[in-house]
ZAGU-800106 format. One record per residue: residue number from 0; x, y, z of N, C-alpha, C, CB in turn. Coordinates in steps of 0.1 Angstrom, whole numbers, plus 2048, in hexadecimal, padded with zeros to 3 digits. Glycine has a CB too. Layout:
node pos->NUM	nX->X	nY->Y	nZ->Z	caX->X	caY->Y	caZ->Z	cX->X	cY->Y	cZ->Z	cbX->X	cbY->Y	cbZ->Z
...
// end
This chain:
node pos->0	nX->7E2	nY->7C7	nZ->7CF	caX->7EB	caY->7C8	caZ->7DD	cX->7E8	cY->7D7	cZ->7DD	cbX->7FD	cbY->7C3	cbZ->7DD
node pos->1	nX->7E7	nY->7D3	nZ->7EE	caX->7E1	caY->7D7	caZ->7F5	cX->7EE	cY->7E0	cZ->804	cbX->7D8	cbY->7CA	cbZ->7F8
node pos->2	nX->7E8	nY->7EC	nZ->806	caX->7F4	caY->7EF	caZ->811	cX->7EC	cY->7EE	cZ->81D	cbX->7FD	cbY->7FE	cbZ->810
node pos->3	nX->7FA	nY->7EB	nZ->826	caX->7F3	caY->7E8	caZ->835	cX->7F8	cY->7F2	cZ->83D	cbX->7F8	cbY->7DA	cbZ->83D
node pos->4	nX->7F1	nY->7F9	nZ->847	caX->7E6	caY->7F7	caZ->850	cX->7DA	cY->7FB	cZ->841	cbX->7E7	cbY->804	cbZ->861
node pos->5	nX->7CC	nY->7F6	nZ->83F	caX->7C3	caY->7FC	caZ->838	cX->7C0	cY->806	cZ->83B	cbX->7B9	cbY->7F8	cbZ->836
node pos->6	nX->7C1	nY->813	nZ->835	caX->7BF	caY->820	caZ->831	cX->7B9	cY->824	cZ->828	cbX->7C7	cbY->825	cbZ->82F
node pos->7	nX->7AC	nY->82B	nZ->82F	caX->79E	caY->835	caZ->821	cX->7A0	cY->838	cZ->81B	cbX->797	cbY->83F	cbZ->81F
node pos->8	nX->7A9	nY->83D	nZ->817	caX->7B0	caY->845	caZ->80D	cX->7BF	cY->84B	cZ->806	cbX->7AC	cbY->84D	cbZ->80F
node pos->9	nX->7C3	nY->852	nZ->7FE	caX->7CF	caY->84E	caZ->7FA	cX->7D6	cY->851	cZ->7FF	cbX->7D3	cbY->84F	cbZ->7F1
node pos->10	nX->7CF	nY->85D	nZ->808	caX->7D2	caY->86B	caZ->80A	cX->7D7	cY->868	cZ->81C	cbX->7C2	cbY->877	cbZ->806
node pos->11	nX->7D1	nY->862	nZ->820	caX->7D2	caY->85D	caZ->82E	cX->7E1	cY->850	cZ->82F	cbX->7C0	cbY->854	cbZ->831
node pos->12	nX->7E8	nY->849	nZ->82A	caX->7F3	caY->84D	caZ->823	cX->7F7	cY->84D	cZ->823	cbX->7F6	cbY->851	cbZ->820
node pos->13	nX->7F7	nY->85A	nZ->818	caX->807	caY->862	caZ->816	cX->80A	cY->86A	cZ->829	cbX->804	cbY->875	cbZ->804
node pos->14	nX->7F8	nY->86E	nZ->82C	caX->800	caY->86E	caZ->83A	cX->808	cY->868	cZ->847	cbX->7FC	cbY->871	cbZ->83D
node pos->15	nX->803	nY->85B	nZ->841	caX->802	caY->850	caZ->84C	cX->81D	cY->84E	cZ->848	cbX->7EF	cbY->83A	cbZ->842
node pos->16	nX->822	nY->84F	nZ->83A	caX->82B	caY->84D	caZ->83C	cX->831	cY->857	cZ->839	cbX->82E	cbY->843	cbZ->839
node pos->17	nX->82B	nY->865	nZ->838	caX->835	caY->870	caZ->83A	cX->836	cY->878	cZ->84E	cbX->82D	cbY->87F	cbZ->82C
node pos->18	nX->82C	nY->86B	nZ->857	caX->82A	caY->86C	caZ->863	cX->834	cY->85D	cZ->86A	cbX->819	cbY->86E	cbZ->867
node pos->19	nX->83A	nY->857	nZ->85F	caX->845	caY->853	caZ->863	cX->842	cY->840	cZ->866	cbX->84A	cbY->85D	cbZ->870
node pos->20	nX->832	nY->840	nZ->866	caX->829	caY->836	caZ->866	cX->82F	cY->827	cZ->860	cbX->81E	cbY->83C	cbZ->85F
node pos->21	nX->82D	nY->81C	nZ->862	caX->834	caY->811	caZ->85A	cX->829	cY->80E	cZ->84F	cbX->838	cbY->802	cbZ->862
node pos->22	nX->82E	nY->80F	nZ->844	caX->81E	caY->80C	caZ->835	cX->827	cY->800	cZ->834	cbX->819	cbY->81A	cbZ->820
node pos->23	nX->820	nY->7F5	nZ->838	caX->824	caY->7EE	caZ->827	cX->816	cY->7EB	cZ->81E	cbX->82D	cbY->7DD	cbZ->829
node pos->24	nX->822	nY->7DA	nZ->814	caX->815	caY->7DA	caZ->808	cX->815	cY->7C9	cZ->80C	cbX->819	cbY->7DF	cbZ->7F1
node pos->25	nX->80C	nY->7C3	nZ->806	caX->803	caY->7B7	caZ->809	cX->7FD	cY->7B0	cZ->7FE	cbX->7F7	cbY->7BC	cbZ->812
node pos->26	nX->7FD	nY->7A7	nZ->7F9	caX->7F8	caY->7A1	caZ->7E8	cX->7F2	cY->796	cZ->7F4	cbX->806	cbY->79A	cbZ->7D8
node pos->27	nX->7E1	nY->794	nZ->7F4	caX->7DD	caY->78B	caZ->7F3	cX->7DA	cY->784	cZ->7EC	cbX->7D8	cbY->78B	cbZ->7F7
node pos->28	nX->7D8	nY->774	nZ->7F1	caX->7D8	caY->766	caZ->7ED	cX->7E3	cY->766	cZ->7E4	cbX->7CB	cbY->761	cbZ->7E6
node pos->29	nX->7E2	nY->75E	nZ->7D8	caX->7F2	caY->755	caZ->7D2	cX->7F7	cY->758	cZ->7C7	cbX->7F2	cbY->747	cbZ->7CF
node pos->30	nX->7F6	nY->76C	nZ->7CA	caX->7F6	caY->76F	caZ->7BD	cX->80B	cY->774	cZ->7BC	cbX->7E7	cbY->77E	cbZ->7B9
node pos->31	nX->812	nY->76D	nZ->7C5	caX->81C	caY->774	caZ->7CB	cX->822	cY->77C	cZ->7D7	cbX->81B	cbY->779	cbZ->7C6
node pos->32	nX->82B	nY->783	nZ->7D9	caX->82E	caY->78E	caZ->7E6	cX->82E	cY->799	cZ->7DC	cbX->83E	cbY->78C	cbZ->7F2
node pos->33	nX->831	nY->7A5	nZ->7E1	caX->838	caY->7AE	caZ->7E0	cX->842	cY->7B3	cZ->7E0	cbX->836	cbY->7B2	cbZ->7E3
node pos->34	nX->846	nY->7BD	nZ->7DA	caX->859	caY->7BB	caZ->7D6	cX->85B	cY->7C3	cZ->7E8	cbX->862	cbY->7CA	cbZ->7C2
node pos->35	nX->86C	nY->7BD	nZ->7EA	caX->86F	caY->7C3	caZ->7F3	cX->873	cY->7CF	cZ->7F4	cbX->873	cbY->7BE	cbZ->7F7
node pos->36	nX->876	nY->7D5	nZ->7EA	caX->87E	caY->7E5	caZ->7E5	cX->878	cY->7E4	cZ->7D4	cbX->896	cbY->7E5	cbZ->7E5
node pos->37	nX->86F	nY->7EF	nZ->7CF	caX->86A	caY->7EE	caZ->7C5	cX->861	cY->7F5	cZ->7C4	cbX->868	cbY->7E5	cbZ->7C3
node pos->38	nX->85A	nY->7F5	nZ->7B9	caX->84B	caY->7FA	caZ->7B8	cX->83E	cY->7F5	cZ->7B4	cbX->84C	cbY->802	cbZ->7B1
node pos->39	nX->830	nY->7F8	nZ->7B9	caX->825	caY->7EA	caZ->7BC	cX->81D	cY->7FA	cZ->7BB	cbX->825	cbY->7DC	cbZ->7D0
node pos->40	nX->80F	nY->7F1	nZ->7B2	caX->808	caY->7F6	caZ->7B2	cX->7FC	cY->7F6	cZ->7BF	cbX->807	cbY->7F3	cbZ->7A8
node pos->41	nX->7F6	nY->7F7	nZ->7C9	caX->7EB	caY->7F7	caZ->7CC	cX->7E2	cY->7FC	cZ->7D1	cbX->7EB	cbY->7F3	cbZ->7CF
node pos->42	nX->7D5	nY->7FE	nZ->7D6	caX->7C8	caY->800	caZ->7D4	cX->7C0	cY->7FE	cZ->7E6	cbX->7C3	cbY->7F4	cbZ->7C6
node pos->43	nX->7BA	nY->805	nZ->7E6	caX->7B1	caY->806	caZ->7F3	cX->7A7	cY->809	cZ->7F2	cbX->7B3	cbY->80C	cbZ->7FD
node pos->44	nX->799	nY->809	nZ->7FA	caX->7A1	caY->7FC	caZ->80B	cX->79E	cY->7F5	cZ->807	cbX->79C	cbY->7FA	cbZ->81C
node pos->45	nX->7A5	nY->7E9	nZ->810	caX->7A4	caY->7DB	caZ->810	cX->78F	cY->7D3	cZ->80F	cbX->7AE	cbY->7D7	cbZ->822
node pos->46	nX->796	nY->7CD	nZ->803	caX->78B	caY->7BE	caZ->803	cX->782	cY->7C0	cZ->811	cbX->795	cbY->7AA	cbZ->804
node pos->47	nX->774	nY->7BF	nZ->813	caX->768	caY->7C1	caZ->80F	cX->75E	cY->7D3	cZ->80A	cbX->764	cbY->7B9	cbZ->81B
node pos->48	nX->76B	nY->7DB	nZ->80F	caX->765	caY->7E8	caZ->809	cX->76A	cY->7EA	cZ->7FA	cbX->76A	cbY->7F7	cbZ->811
node pos->49	nX->763	nY->7F0	nZ->7F3	caX->768	caY->7F7	caZ->7E6	cX->775	cY->7FD	cZ->7E4	cbX->760	cbY->801	cbZ->7E4
node pos->50	nX->77E	nY->7F7	nZ->7DB	caX->78A	caY->803	caZ->7DA	cX->781	cY->80C	cZ->7D6	cbX->797	cbY->801	cbZ->7CE
node pos->51	nX->789	nY->81D	nZ->7E0	caX->789	caY->828	caZ->7D8	cX->798	cY->82F	cZ->7D7	cbX->77E	cbY->832	cbZ->7DC
node pos->52	nX->79C	nY->82B	nZ->7D7	caX->7AA	caY->827	caZ->7D4	cX->7B7	cY->825	cZ->7D1	cbX->7AB	cbY->826	cbZ->7D2
node pos->53	nX->7C0	nY->829	nZ->7C2	caX->7C8	caY->821	caZ->7BF	cX->7D7	cY->829	cZ->7B9	cbX->7C0	cbY->817	cbZ->7B5
node pos->54	nX->7DF	nY->820	nZ->7C1	caX->7EB	caY->829	caZ->7C4	cX->7FC	cY->823	cZ->7BB	cbX->7ED	cbY->828	cbZ->7D7
node pos->55	nX->804	nY->828	nZ->7B7	caX->810	caY->81D	caZ->7BB	cX->81A	cY->825	cZ->7C4	cbX->819	cbY->818	cbZ->7AC
node pos->56	nX->824	nY->81C	nZ->7C8	caX->82B	caY->81B	caZ->7D9	cX->837	cY->81B	cZ->7D0	cbX->828	cbY->80C	cbZ->7E7
node pos->57	nX->841	nY->820	nZ->7DA	caX->84D	caY->81F	caZ->7DB	cX->851	cY->815	cZ->7E6	cbX->853	cbY->82B	cbZ->7DE
node pos->58	nX->855	nY->80A	nZ->7E5	caX->858	caY->801	caZ->7F2	cX->86B	cY->7FF	cZ->7F7	cbX->851	cbY->7F0	cbZ->7EE
node pos->59	nX->86C	nY->803	nZ->804	caX->87C	caY->800	caZ->807	cX->87E	cY->7F6	cZ->80F	cbX->883	cbY->80B	cbZ->80E
node pos->60	nX->885	nY->7EF	nZ->80D	caX->883	caY->7E1	caZ->815	cX->878	cY->7E4	cZ->81D	cbX->890	cbY->7DB	cbZ->81D
node pos->61	nX->86D	nY->7DB	nZ->817	caX->85F	caY->7D7	caZ->81A	cX->856	cY->7E8	cZ->824	cbX->860	cbY->7C4	cbZ->827
node pos->62	nX->859	nY->7E8	nZ->81F	caX->855	caY->7FC	caZ->825	cX->850	cY->805	cZ->818	cbX->868	cbY->807	cbZ->82C
node pos->63	nX->847	nY->80B	nZ->819	caX->83D	caY->815	caZ->80F	cX->848	cY->823	cZ->818	cbX->824	cbY->814	cbZ->814
node pos->64	nX->84D	nY->826	nZ->809	caX->853	caY->831	caZ->80D	cX->84D	cY->83F	cZ->805	cbX->862	cbY->82E	cbZ->80B
node pos->65	nX->846	nY->840	nZ->7FE	caX->83D	caY->847	caZ->7F1	cX->82E	cY->842	cZ->7EB	cbX->847	cbY->848	cbZ->7E4
node pos->66	nX->828	nY->848	nZ->7E7	caX->81A	caY->840	caZ->7E2	cX->818	cY->84F	cZ->7DC	cbX->80C	cbY->839	cbZ->7F0
node pos->67	nX->818	nY->849	nZ->7CE	caX->811	caY->852	caZ->7C2	cX->803	cY->84F	cZ->7B8	cbX->81C	cbY->853	cbZ->7B9
// end
């Protein structure tokens, strides 16, 4: 799973969440949909760039509220 928008670093994701930016999770292909509430493992940046960071996000009502 990935976060949207496409962030180059995990720190950029944390900063965006802290600033109140809307961050969501998506799952490409036929692998099911991400939960509306709960946790998910994500990686980034998106293909075709090589993945450089991984994290676990907490999702509430479809929005990412934290990442570790």
